[in-house]
C-alpha positions in Angstrom: 129.9 171.9 125.3 128.4 171.2 121.9 127.2 167.9 120.5 130.2 166.6 118.6 128.7 163.7 116.7 125.3 162.7 115.2 124.6 159.5 113.3 121.4 158.7 111.4 120.3 155.0 111.5 117.2 153.3 110.1 116.4 151.3 113.1 113.7 152.6 115.4 110.4 150.9 114.6 108.0 153.1 112.9 110.4 156.1 112.6 112.5 156.7 109.5 115.9 158.3 109.6 116.1 158.3 113.4 119.4 159.7 114.6 121.6 158.6 117.4 123.2 161.5 119.3 126.4 161.1 121.3 127.2 164.2 123.4 128.9 165.3 126.6 126.7 166.2 129.6 127.2 169.8 130.8 128.9 169.4 134.2 130.8 172.6 134.7 128.9 173.4 138.0 129.1 169.9 139.2 132.7 168.8 138.6 134.2 165.4 137.8 131.9 162.4 138.5 132.6 159.2 140.4 129.2 157.6 140.6 125.8 157.9 138.9 122.2 156.5 138.8 119.0 157.4 136.9 115.9 158.1 139.0 112.4 156.9 137.8 111.5 160.4 136.7 114.5 160.6 134.4 116.7 162.7 136.7 120.4 161.9 136.6 121.8 161.5 140.2 125.5 161.8 140.5 128.2 162.0 143.1 131.3 164.0 142.2 134.9 163.3 143.2 134.5 165.8 146.1 131.8 163.7 147.7 128.8 165.9 146.8 125.4 164.5 145.7 123.9 166.3 142.7 120.7 166.1 140.7 120.7 166.9 136.9 117.6 167.3 134.8 116.8 169.3 131.6 120.1 171.2 131.8 119.5 172.3 135.4 121.7 171.2 138.3 121.0 171.1 142.1 123.3 170.1 144.9 121.4 167.8 147.3 124.0 166.9 149.9 127.7 167.1 150.9 130.1 164.7 152.7 128.9 161.6 150.9 131.1 158.7 149.7 132.3 158.8 146.1 133.2 155.2 146.4 129.7 153.7 146.8 127.1 153.9 144.0 123.8 155.7 144.8 120.4 154.0 144.2 117.6 156.4 143.2 114.0 155.2 143.2 110.6 155.7 144.9 111.5 159.4 145.5 114.5 158.4 147.7 118.3 158.2 147.2 120.2 155.5 149.0 123.9 156.1 149.3 126.7 156.3 151.9 128.1 159.1 154.0 131.8 160.0 153.9 132.6 157.2 156.4 130.9 154.6 154.2 127.8 154.3 156.4 124.3 153.9 154.9 122.5 157.2 154.3 119.0 157.8 152.9 118.2 161.1 151.3 114.6 162.3 150.7 113.3 165.7 149.8 112.3 166.4 153.4 114.7 164.3 155.6 118.1 162.6 155.8 118.2 159.3 157.6 121.7 158.5 159.0 123.1 155.2 160.3 126.3 153.4 161.4 125.7 150.6 158.9 128.9 149.9 157.0 128.2 149.4 153.3 130.3 147.4 150.8 132.2 149.6 148.4 131.9 147.6 145.2 128.4 146.2 145.6 125.2 147.9 144.6 121.9 148.6 146.4 118.4 147.8 145.3 115.3 149.9 146.2 112.0 148.5 147.4 108.9 150.5 148.1 109.6 150.7 151.8 113.2 149.6 152.2 116.6 149.3 150.6 118.4 146.1 150.0 122.2 146.3 150.3 125.4 144.5 151.0 126.9 145.3 154.4 130.2 144.5 156.1 130.3 142.0 158.9 133.2 141.0 161.1 134.0 138.0 159.0 132.5 138.8 155.6 129.6 140.4 153.9 125.8 139.8 154.1 122.7 141.0 152.5 120.6 143.4 154.6 117.2 144.9 154.4 117.4 148.5 155.7 114.4 150.6 156.8 114.0 153.9 158.5 112.9 154.6 162.1 112.8 158.1 163.5 115.8 160.0 162.1 117.8 156.9 161.5 118.1 153.8 159.3 118.4 150.3 160.7 118.8 146.7 159.5 115.6 144.8 159.8 116.7 141.6 158.1 120.1 140.0 157.5 120.8 137.0 155.2 122.0 133.8 156.8 124.4 133.3 153.9 127.6 135.3 153.3 127.4 137.0 149.9 130.0 138.3 147.5 131.6 141.5 148.7 130.6 143.1 145.3 127.2 141.4 145.0 124.4 143.1 143.1 121.1 141.9 144.6 118.5 141.4 141.9 114.7 141.4 142.2 112.8 138.8 140.1 109.4 137.2 139.9 109.9 133.9 138.0 106.1 133.8 137.3 105.9 137.3 135.8 107.7 139.7 133.5 107.2 142.4 136.1 109.7 142.2 139.0 107.9 144.6 141.4 106.3 141.8 143.4 109.3 139.5 143.1 111.9 138.6 145.6 115.7 138.8 145.9 118.3 136.7 144.1 121.9 137.1 145.0 125.2 135.3 144.5 126.4 133.8 147.8 129.0 131.6 149.5 132.2 133.2 148.4 134.7 130.7 147.0 138.5 131.2 146.4 139.4 127.6 145.7 137.2 126.0 143.1 138.0 128.2 140.0 141.0 130.5 140.4 140.7 133.1 137.7 140.4 136.4 139.5 139.6 138.8 136.6 136.5 140.4 138.0 138.0 142.7 140.6 138.9 140.2 143.3 139.7 136.5 143.8 136.3 135.4 144.9 133.5 133.7 143.0 130.2 132.4 144.3 129.5 128.8 145.0 125.7 129.3 145.3 122.8 131.2 143.9 120.1 131.9 146.5 116.5 133.3 146.3 115.3 135.1 149.4 112.0 136.5 150.5 112.4 140.3 150.3 111.0 141.2 153.7 112.7 138.6 156.0 115.3 136.9 153.8 113.9 133.5 154.4 114.8 131.2 151.5 112.1 130.7 148.9 113.9 128.0 147.1 116.6 125.4 147.4 119.8 127.1 146.3 121.5 126.3 143.0 125.0 125.0 143.6 126.8 122.5 141.4 130.0 120.7 142.7 133.0 121.9 140.7 131.3 124.9 139.3 131.1 128.5 140.5 129.2 131.6 139.4 131.9 133.7 137.8 130.1 137.0 138.1 128.9 139.5 140.6 125.5 140.4 139.0 122.5 138.8 137.4 119.9 139.8 134.8 116.8 138.1 133.5 115.1 137.2 130.3 111.3 136.9 130.0 109.1 134.8 127.6 105.4 134.1 127.7 104.8 135.8 131.1 107.6 134.0 132.8 111.2 135.0 133.7 114.5 133.2 134.0 117.7 134.5 135.6 120.8 134.9 133.4 124.1 134.1 135.0 127.7 132.8 134.2 129.2 129.6 135.6 132.7 128.3 135.2 134.7 125.3 136.4 135.3 121.5 136.0 138.4 122.3 133.8 136.4 124.6 131.5 135.8 128.3 131.2 132.6 130.4 131.4 129.2 129.4 130.1 126.1 131.5 130.0 123.3 129.8 131.9 119.5 130.3 132.4 118.1 129.6 135.8 114.4 128.9 136.6 112.4 128.0 139.7 110.6 124.7 139.7 109.0 122.8 142.6 110.8 124.9 145.2 114.3 124.6 143.6 116.4 126.9 141.5 117.2 124.8 138.4 119.7 125.0 135.6 117.4 125.3 132.6 119.8 125.9 129.7 123.5 126.6 129.2 125.9 127.5 126.4 129.0 125.5 125.4 131.7 126.5 127.9 134.7 128.5 126.7 138.2 127.2 127.3 139.5 127.4 130.8 140.2 130.9 132.1 138.1 132.4 129.3 135.1 134.5 130.4 131.9 135.9 128.9 129.5 138.7 130.0 125.8 138.2 129.0 123.2 140.9 128.6 119.6 141.1 127.6 117.9 143.6 125.2 114.4 143.4 123.6 113.8 139.9 124.9 117.0 138.7 123.2 120.0 137.2 125.0 123.5 138.4 124.0 127.0 137.9 125.3 130.5 139.2 124.7 132.7 136.2 124.8 136.3 136.8 125.9 135.9 140.6 126.3 139.6 140.9 127.3 140.8 139.2 124.1 138.7 138.5 121.0 135.6 140.3 122.2 133.1 138.2 120.2 129.6 139.5 120.4 127.0 136.7 120.0 123.3 136.2 120.3 122.1 133.1 122.1 118.9 131.2 121.2 117.6 128.5 123.5 117.0 125.1 122.0 116.0 122.8 124.8 118.8 122.7 127.3 121.2 124.4 125.0 122.0 128.0 124.3 123.2 128.2 120.7 125.3 131.2 119.6 125.1 133.3 116.5 128.2 135.3 115.8 127.6 139.0 115.3 130.9 140.9 115.5 134.3 140.9 117.1 136.2 143.7 118.8 133.6 144.3 121.5 134.1 144.5 125.2 131.7 145.2 128.1 134.3 144.6 130.9 137.7 146.0 131.9 140.1 143.3 132.9 140.2 143.3 136.8 137.2 145.6 137.3 134.1 145.0 139.4 131.8 146.5 136.7 131.1 143.3 134.8 128.6 144.6 132.2 129.2 148.0 130.6 126.3 147.7 128.1 123.3 150.1 128.6 119.8 149.4 127.2 117.0 151.8 126.4 113.6 150.9 124.9 115.0 151.3 121.3 118.7 150.4 121.4 121.5 149.0 123.5 125.0 150.5 123.7 127.9 148.0 123.5 131.4 149.4 124.0 134.1 148.5 121.5 137.4 147.1 122.8 139.4 150.0 124.1 136.2 151.5 125.6 136.4 154.8 123.8 134.0 153.9 121.0 130.6 152.3 121.1 128.3 150.2 118.9 124.5 150.2 118.8 122.2 147.2 118.5 118.6 148.2 117.4 115.3 146.4 118.1 115.7 144.5 114.8 119.1 143.1 116.0 121.2 145.2 113.6 124.6 146.4 114.8 126.1 149.8 113.9 129.5 151.1 115.0 129.7 154.8 115.8 132.9 156.5 114.6 133.1 159.1 117.4 136.0 158.5 119.8 135.3 159.5 123.4 138.0 161.4 125.3 138.5 158.6 127.9 137.5 155.0 128.4 134.0 154.1 129.6 134.0 152.9 133.2 130.3 152.8 134.2 127.0 153.0 132.4 123.3 153.7 133.3 120.2 154.1 131.2 116.5 154.8 131.2 113.8 154.2 128.5 115.1 157.0 126.3 118.8 157.4 126.7 122.1 155.9 128.0 124.7 157.5 130.1 128.4 156.7 129.9 130.7 157.7 132.8 134.3 158.1 131.5 137.5 157.6 133.3 138.2 161.3 133.2 135.0 162.1 135.2 132.9 163.2 132.2 129.4 161.8 131.4 128.3 161.4 127.8 124.7 160.8 126.8 123.5 158.5 124.0 120.0 159.1 122.8 117.8 158.9 119.7 115.4 161.4 118.1 
């Protein structure tokens, strides 16, 4: 298929007339896609609707495995691909070996790769817990299990609060599922998290006193971070006490996770989805209604918003994918409401709306340093990149 749209924008630092290209990924040999991830070398790793694992790079395609789950997202890093087999059990693919298991993985959660292990959410008899999974012989096994129950769609997040580089950091995750405190249920299920925990990545021992505030829950399933002067803070969303969602910054001080700053809460049963690009904190407020895109600036304990545009949305009502933005080094993609058109924010903070209309709504996104990938409801993948 041919590129159907190209837009020139003056936004990439040091490069005049840089163009944004939005085009479909050639997938004729692969079929319709259910899941995707981007490996560290830029390869696009996908699972099609038939349960086949494929690798795509430079216009070439290679089928890597069959009989895998199209319901569980793969995680490609360190030369490995963590995924699940057709029965939903953890499977690790490498160039030379396949490591099988009977570990039941959570369908709507994501995995996180470490140098010698995979962190994932696993089903237990009475809930879900975080597991560290390693290989032994021809198989994979759980070597550590969290004490706490976590959200069934949790996205474990590695962070080093004392560095901008997370590689030596440990694991933050949203825990203690709560159905009672704040009954909103717009993020794919009726469970929010009562607690944010920070666990040592090898043995899951707690590294800090958890953050939990009576009457509030974390209305989210994933985290991100923002860095400044060599330190990092977690970005999350909290709701409750008769009020709606607020974006919060969480730090680590004297062995405790602490609430460092927060935005003004939205009205009750109104949500927002924050994201970070180029060391700036943004959010789409009320992505199911007004879709107000704002940029937050921290002033002491407050996050103060600057309105940018309305009509944006990075979340489908009722879906587990809670942030459909996709950031590269030079731009971030923000879907417009309806999810068939996108806007671009450049490194100077300028917003440009692209006129091209996609053939189906965006349901998942991924990115690397150079380009963003948009998975559409019809199984197509479209690529967004600059010259």
